[in-house]
VEXDREN-2710 file (C-alpha; in Angstrom, 1 decimal):
% VEXDREN-2710
k/r/px/py/pz
1/MET/20.7/3.5/10.4
2/ASN/18.8/5.6/12.9
3/ASP/15.4/7.4/12.5
4/VAL/16.2/10.9/11.4
5/SER/13.7/13.8/11.1
6/HIS/15.0/17.5/10.6
7/LYS/13.6/20.2/8.5
8/GLY/11.3/17.8/6.6
9/ILE/13.8/15.1/6.1
10/ILE/12.8/11.7/6.8
11/CYS/15.3/8.9/6.9
12/LEU/14.0/5.5/7.9
13/PRO/15.8/2.1/8.4
14/PRO/14.5/-0.9/6.3
15/GLY/11.3/-2.0/7.9
16/GLY/10.9/1.4/9.6
17/GLY/7.6/3.6/9.5
18/ARG/4.2/3.3/11.1
19/ARG/3.4/-0.4/11.0
20/TYR/-0.3/-1.7/10.3
21/GLU/-0.8/-5.5/10.5
22/MET/-3.8/-6.8/8.7
23/GLY/-3.4/-10.8/8.7
24/ARG/-1.1/-11.6/5.8
25/LEU/-0.9/-8.0/4.6
26/THR/1.3/-5.3/6.3
27/ALA/1.6/-1.6/5.5
28/LEU/4.6/0.6/6.7
29/PHE/3.7/4.2/6.3
30/LYS/7.0/6.2/5.6
31/ALA/5.6/9.6/5.2
32/ASP/2.0/11.0/5.3
33/GLY/0.1/14.3/5.1
34/SER/1.3/16.0/8.5
35/GLU/4.9/15.4/7.3
36/THR/4.4/16.5/3.4
37/ASP/2.0/19.4/3.9
38/GLU/-0.7/17.2/2.6
39/ALA/1.0/16.8/-0.9
40/TYR/1.4/12.8/-0.7
41/SER/1.7/9.8/1.3
42/ALA/4.4/7.2/1.1
43/SER/4.0/3.4/2.0
44/GLU/5.4/0.0/1.7
45/TRP/3.0/-2.9/1.3
46/LEU/4.1/-6.5/2.3
47/LEU/1.9/-9.3/0.9
48/ASP/2.2/-13.0/2.2
49/PRO/1.9/-15.8/-0.4
50/GLY/-1.8/-16.5/-0.9
51/GLN/-3.0/-12.9/0.1
52/PRO/-6.2/-12.6/-1.6
53/GLY/-6.1/-8.6/-1.6
54/VAL/-7.8/-5.7/-0.1
55/GLY/-11.0/-5.8/-2.3
56/ALA/-11.9/-3.8/-5.1
57/HIS/-11.9/0.0/-4.5
58/LYS/-11.2/3.4/-5.7
59/HIS/-10.0/6.8/-4.6
60/GLU/-12.0/9.6/-5.6
61/ARG/-9.5/12.3/-5.0
62/SER/-6.0/10.7/-5.1
63/ASP/-3.9/9.2/-7.9
64/GLU/-2.1/6.1/-6.6
65/ILE/1.4/5.1/-7.7
66/PHE/2.9/1.6/-7.2
67/LEU/6.3/0.2/-7.9
68/VAL/6.6/-3.4/-7.4
69/LEU/9.8/-4.1/-5.5
70/GLU/9.8/-8.1/-5.2
71/GLY/7.5/-10.9/-6.0
72/ASN/4.9/-11.0/-8.9
73/PRO/1.6/-9.7/-7.5
74/GLU/-1.5/-9.2/-9.7
75/PHE/-3.3/-5.9/-9.8
76/LEU/-7.0/-5.3/-10.9
77/LEU/-7.2/-2.2/-13.1
78/ASP/-10.8/-1.5/-14.1
79/ASP/-12.2/-4.9/-14.8
80/ALA/-8.8/-6.8/-15.7
81/TRP/-6.3/-8.6/-13.4
82/ARG/-2.6/-8.2/-14.7
83/SER/0.4/-9.7/-13.5
84/CYS/3.0/-7.1/-12.4
85/PRO/6.6/-8.5/-11.7
86/ALA/9.2/-7.0/-9.7
87/GLY/10.2/-3.5/-11.5
88/SER/6.5/-3.1/-12.6
89/PHE/5.4/0.7/-12.3
90/LEU/1.7/1.5/-12.2
91/ARG/-0.1/4.9/-12.1
92/ILE/-3.9/4.5/-11.0
93/PRO/-5.7/7.7/-11.6
94/ALA/-8.3/8.9/-9.0
95/GLY/-11.7/7.3/-9.7
96/VAL/-10.3/4.0/-11.3
97/THR/-11.2/0.9/-9.6
98/HIS/-8.2/-1.4/-8.4
99/ASN/-7.1/-4.0/-6.2
100/PHE/-3.8/-6.0/-5.7
101/ARG/-3.2/-9.6/-4.3
102/ASN/-0.4/-12.3/-4.2
103/PHE/-1.4/-15.7/-5.2
104/GLY/2.2/-16.6/-5.8
105/PRO/4.5/-18.7/-3.9
106/LEU/6.8/-15.9/-2.6
107/PRO/6.1/-12.6/-0.9
108/ALA/5.4/-9.6/-2.7
109/ARG/6.6/-6.2/-1.7
110/LEU/5.1/-2.8/-3.1
111/PHE/6.0/0.8/-2.7
112/SER/3.0/3.0/-3.0
113/MET/2.5/6.9/-3.1
114/PHE/-0.9/8.7/-2.8
115/VAL/-0.8/12.0/-4.7
116/GLY/-2.6/14.1/-2.3
117/ALA/-2.3/12.8/1.2
118/GLY/-5.3/11.6/3.5
119/PHE/-5.5/7.9/2.8
120/GLU/-3.4/7.3/5.9
121/HIS/-6.3/8.4/8.1
122/ASN/-8.3/5.5/6.9
123/MET/-5.9/2.9/8.3
124/PRO/-7.6/2.3/11.7
125/ALA/-11.0/1.6/9.9
126/ILE/-9.2/-0.8/7.2
127/ILE/-7.6/-2.6/10.1
128/ASP/-10.8/-3.0/11.8
129/TRP/-12.4/-4.3/8.5
130/PHE/-9.6/-6.9/7.9
131/ALA/-9.9/-8.0/11.6
132/ALA/-13.8/-8.6/11.0
133/ARG/-13.1/-10.5/7.9
134/GLU/-10.6/-12.9/9.5
135/GLU/-13.2/-13.5/12.2
136/GLU/-15.9/-14.5/9.7
137/GLY/-13.7/-16.5/7.5
END
């Protein structure tokens, strides 16, 4: 399958998209605000075993949706961690503190959508933060 983009259609092969490497975490952005009239962004997240998470955070203006495609990651939702096996669906409203991690023995893979685009503009700063954290640790 080849990359195809025509009149708003996006068709990417497996593993396709804008790739952001962050140690044991990889993000693949499939579509973002510039391609969706700022309506949403869509991404795939790959978590290696032992990946401790991105850190508790919240998004003030965007709901975030996750579908767990593989593995059994855990999600922090407000103040409680929950195990979310493959097939789990999560909607995290704007303003809710959350995180995700993969302490299991197998990789985890998540599909994510931000309702209201813009998050993707933060990726360069997030990569820098991960790099600094790796240097410290």
